[in-house]
C-alpha positions, 0 to 999 in steps of 0.5 A: 845590448843593442850595438849602435857603433864602435869606439876606440879609446886610445891609451894614455901612456906614461910620458916616459913610455911614449916611445912604445907608440913609435915602435908599435907603428913601425914593423921594424920591431917584428925583426928586432928581438929587443923591440919585441921583448919590450912589448912582451914584457908589458903583459906576456899573456896578452902578447900571446893572445893578440898574436904579438900585436903591439897596437892591440897590446897597448890598447888593452894593457893595464894602466897600473902595469904601465905605471909600474914599468915607468918607475923601473929601468924599463923607460931607459930600455925603451928609449935605447930601442927607439934610438936604434930605430931612429939610427936605422932610419937615418942611415937609410935616408939616402935611397938606392936605385930608382923609385920602384912600386912593388905590387902584391895581392898579399903581404906576410909581414907578421901574424898579427896582420893576417893579410897573407895566405902563404908563401907568396905573401911571406915572400912579399913581406921578406922582399919589403923588409930586405929592401928596407935593410938595403935602403932601396927606394921602394914603396909597396902597394896592396890591399887591406882585407878587413876580414883577412885570411881565415883561421883554420879549425879542425873537427875531430875528424880532421875536416877544415873549418874556416873562421873569419874575424873582423880586423879593426884598422885602429887596432893594427899598425895602420895609418890612414892616408889623408889629403892636404885638408886632413880628409881621407885620401880617396881615388876611384875605379870605374866598374859597370854602371858605377864608380867604387871609391878607395881609401888607403892605409900606410903600414911602415915596414922599417924604411919602406912604406906600404900602402893598402887599399880598402873599399870598406867605405860608407859611400860605397854600396855594401856589395862594393865594400865587400870587395876588399873583405877577404883575401882571394874571395871566391868567384870570378866577379870578386876576383876581377874586382879585387885585381882592378882595385889593386892594379888600376886603383893602386896606380891612381893611389900612387898618383894621388900621393904625389909619387911617380915611380920609375919602375913597377914590379908585379909580384904575380899576375894579380896586379897586371891591370896596372899595365893598362892604367899606365898605358892610359896615362901615357896616351893621355900625355899624347903618346900613341898606343904603340909608343905608350905600351913600349914606355910602360913595358920598359919600366915594368918587371913581372915575377911569376910564382906559378909553374902550373898553367891552371894556377894562372888567373884567367877570365872569360872574355865577356867578364873582361868586356863588361868591366873594361868596356870603353877602356880601350878607347882611353888607350887609343886602340880598339877592343882587339888591341886591349884583349890581345894583350891578355888573350890565351887560347884554351881547348874550350876557347879564348880567355883573358890571362892575367899572366899574359897581360903581365908579360905583354906589358913588362920588358923584364920577367922571371921565375923564382928559381932556376928550374922555375925559370926553365918551366916558365920559358917553356910554358910561355914560349908561344908568346914569342913564336919562333924563338928558341926556348933559351931565348924566351925573355923570362929569367929568374931570381931565386927566392930568399928569406929575410934572415932576421924574421925567421932566425931564432933570437938565441941563434941570432945572438950565438951566431953574432958571437961566433961569426963576428959583427960583419955577419950582422951587417952582411948576412948575404956574404958567404965569407961571414958565415964562419960555421966551423966554430959552431958546436956544443953551445949551438947544439944545446940551443937547438935541443932547447928549441926542439923542446919548445916545439914539443911544448907548443904541440902539446899546448895546441893539441890540448886546446884543439881537443878541449874545444872539440869536446874530447874525453879527459883521457884524450886531453891527458894524452895530449900533455904527453905527445912527442918526445923532446929527445927524438928526431923531429921532422917538420912538414908545413905548407899550403895543402895543395895535392901536388905537395903530396903531404900523404906521400909518407903513407904510400907504403904503410908497411914500410912506414910502420917498419921505420917508425917501429925501428930502433931509432925514434922519429916523429912528425909534425904537420901543419898547413891550410887548404884554400877554402875553395880547394876541395881536393886540398881539404880532402887531402888534409882530412885523409892525412888526419885519418891515416894518422889515426887509422894506423895508431900514430897519434903519439908520433904524428900530429897535425897542428891547426891554424898555420901562420907565421908564428907557428911557421917560426916555431916549426922551422926553429924547432925541427931537426929535419924539414920535409918537402915532397912536391911532385917535380917540377910543380914547386916554383921555389918554396922558402920554408926549407930556407928558413929551416936551414937558417936555424940549423935544420936539415932539408929532406926534399924532392929536387924541385924548386930552390932545393934543385939548385941548393943541394950539393950532396953534403948539405942535406938529403935528396928524395929521388933524382931529377927524373919526371915520370909521365905517370903520376902514380909511378912518380909517387911510388918511386919518390915514396920508396926513395923517401923511405930509403933515405930515412932508413939508410941516411937520416936516422943512422946519421942523427943517432950516431951520437958521440960522448958530447951528446950529438952526432958529429957527422950530423953537425958537419952536415948542418955546418955545410947547410948553413954555409951554403944556404944561409947567405945564398938564399937570403932575401938580401941577396934576392933583393940585391939582384932585383935592384939591378933589374930595377936600375935596368928598367929605369934606364930602358924607360928613359931610353924609350921616352927619348926614342919615342919617334923611333919606336913609332916608326919601328912599330909601323914598319913591323908588319913588313918584317913578316913579309920578308923571306930568306933563301939559303944556300947550305950543304945540308948534312956534312962532316967537317974535318977542320974545314968550315961550314959555308952558308949563304943567305939572300933576303927577299923583300924590301926592308923598311928603313926603321927596321934596318939597324935591328935586323940580322941574318943568323946561323943557329947551331945546336949541339946534341947535348943542348948547347946553342951557338948563334953566329951572325952572317955578314952582308957581302956583295951578293948576300949574307954569308958565313964560314962557321966552325963549331967551337968544339967537336960533336953532332950539331943541327943548324938552321938560318933565320932572320932576326929582329932585335927590339930597339930598346931592350936589344933582345931578339923578339921576332924571327923568321926561319928560312 
């Protein structure tokens, strides 16, 4: 048939089942088992085929089946769940905190809406869900990729093949945004020689709306329609276009919707162009560029997720010139003023860094774990020359996971029975995790979930081999893969080389000795490599080849097409969750948190979140905190440590089973893991910490507007600070026996009146063990002076500096050392 177009006939539901349509259009159903169960009951096979998409399910469901359900008790259950949703929304009508716009290039809400690639998107989805649960005043902004992220297929040799499929908005929980006249609501972003129109869809995530931009409009040229086709489409041109759409187009969409957020939160640097658009708006209001920049910064927050310099988006200056030519005039500055906000010096020349832009347009910034905060401060300290590493204004909020999305429904019910109703209301509260009462019933559920994982492995490998045309014997072998009683280790994540998926094979003889030992152990792998990450794809294929080379296909399997559905099966059904990044290259990692929720123990390098979670009793550590300069030496040391832990700790403890059928020592470690990981690494705790930052951002933005004249005078006087100098009188090397170190300093140069209230002369002392003390000098008749006594004995180095605090944040931002 020659296709002329596409039509969608919306279903006519029985009147008593209209509530299903209400539920289908709010992703609240995805973390409420009773709601998901209603859809699954309509047609289990369609539910699985459509990846748990209720909108598509209702489109394709047999009308006779719906009529039959309408004649049972099913409508009463539908009404009860709809009422639960209404009660949930009603309880969150009064919002907490300032209106905050959360920008992310990807969102992992559910596998049926594949606009995410991995951890960054799933974290964004968890952030929004937790914000909904906590009643935060939040709106999300992102992009609807109408071809989504790819589905992964593996060839018989393990080569990754990317398959894209068109996503139809009408078959997804997306609501088109319209203006007051009922027409599609659109905004425009200027590109070289043209203007690109953008429309938007709303996806409702509990009480939080998330707006997804699309350029797939008939009024745009085909090449412009493709801008929002694929997540992380290759090429610098496409990347800057997507980031202009997200940052500038996202702010313009919010204005068109009549929304005026007090705070803007950038989840990674992809949306950093929003800072330029906000400055443009403020300049249009009449503020000069320095003041507009300060007001925009005060209400902005940046979260970086990338501990590797190469992972931060940068663009050649000529591309930025082409796309932002003339934009600097709208900011009230010149080309250098705009480019200076993102400028980065590379060995080969200057580039425009989106992370630098985000940091220079945000008053608050942070990494996603304690260790990642330290790495980020070191990575970006050059933006604040002279500051101590500890003073670089980049903190951290350690990631967390949305408890109800990743906890298996059977465990959710069991935990509720054991822990009590307070746990359901406050999963982030450690006092609600009464884990000592978990025992035989818990272990029975866990064994069932492991058996579910084995069944899923067999089904998927069978289908994979059948599609690849493999022999009948290979198909029959797929039906016998893995042992539902054996210790099962899961490993699933993005296939980047630093995550070292093949670390297990560093010493094949040692690995085979473990696999052939007295204790059965098996491994399940999954993960995608980015389509343009050729080393990552080669890594995946190498793992696939090594499994086959050593004849381990009955003990090690690789499952294709890793997504949120498969992630849940893996983190719920494994016994141990393996993580082997090369420290300190894992910013946080969240899959291990999800596994821990389900009673799975972590076996991980002390990197990311595990570096602050591991206490010696709640899981297993691979190696120590040392970082080798030689990668080969690091890999060998970590591999040997992994083999040691498997042989000496993991396997013996798991198989030390008593008469009750499980190891009491293992269960004790599970208890400790649940007690320490469950509440602390929840998205509710994480979003609660962000709420405090949002409130501070709103306060700073208000203060910046109130102090706009002071800010202008401060910035006009700032060059004079760099002309000041300090002359210091200090004894140099000295051994103190109870007496004080006496230091005098004399300021040379004129201090502008606008800087005076924010200027300090400080003595900075660092103990040999790393602790720092900062002591201000008092202004006397002849100069500045202090008598300093260290707070404790030890060896110290010291210096004196002139420090200038920011008039809004109060932080030391500029220093001149004597």
